[in-house]
N, C-alpha and C positions, 0 to 999 in steps of 0.2 A: 224703528229703532234698530240698533245693531250692537251685538256683543263683540268686544275686542277679540280679534282673531288670535292674538298672542297669548291669551289666557289658556292655561292647561288645567284640566280637572282630573284628579286622581282619587281612586277609592283605596283607602288604606284601612284595613280591618273594617270597622263599622262607620268610619268617618269619610266624608268627602272633603278633599283639600283642593284649593285653587291656588295656583301659582300665577302671579301677575308680574311679569318682568318690569323692572324699573325703567322709566322713560328717559332718565338723564344719565344713569350710570349702568353700564352693561352688566356689572357684577352684583347689582342690587335688585332685590325682588321683594314683593309682598306675598305673604301666604295667609289664606283665610280658610276657616272651616265652614262648611255649608250644611244646611239641612238637605234632606233627600229631595225635596221639591225644588229647592234652588239649584241643586246639581242637575236635576232633570231639565230645567229651563235652560241652563248653560249648555248642556249637552245637545239639546234639540235645536238651539238657535244660534250657536256660535258661528260668527262670520256671515250670517245671512240677515236680510231685512225681515222684520216681523213686527207685529203690533200686539197690544195687550189681549185682543180677542183671540189671536193665534195661540198665545201662551196659555190663556184661560182654557181653551179647548184641550190642550195637552194635559193640564192638571185635572180637568174633569174626566178625561178618558183614563187617566192613570190611577186616580184616587176616588174613593166613594165618599165624597163630601158634597155639601150643598154648594150651589153656585155662589152664594154670598160668601161662604167660608173660603172658597177658592179665590174669589176676587180680593178678599181681605189679605190672604196670604200672598197673592201675586203683587198687590200694591206694595206690601212690605218688602218683598224680594226686589222688585224693580227699583224702588226708592233707595234701597241699600246698594244695589249695583251702580246706580247713578252716582251716589255719594262717594263710592270708592273708585269711580272712574273706569268701571268695567263695561259700561254700556253708554251709548250715546243715543239721545232721542232725536 
């Protein structure tokens, strides 16, 4: 899978914001707030091919959680990215 290269992640105060440029109108964009783990996935894999196991390893290295919890969080993150058009499988 691959995260859209045009997506921009910004940390503002304690929140991570994602700017996704509009596809049809240059002056339109979508803005999302992300969890820290979702921002970590976007930052590590933006514009490169990766799979769920790659992303799982990043979460496990960064957070002290069980593998099952990391898998559950990752599934939720990936599914939301796909639904919002930020990632292609």
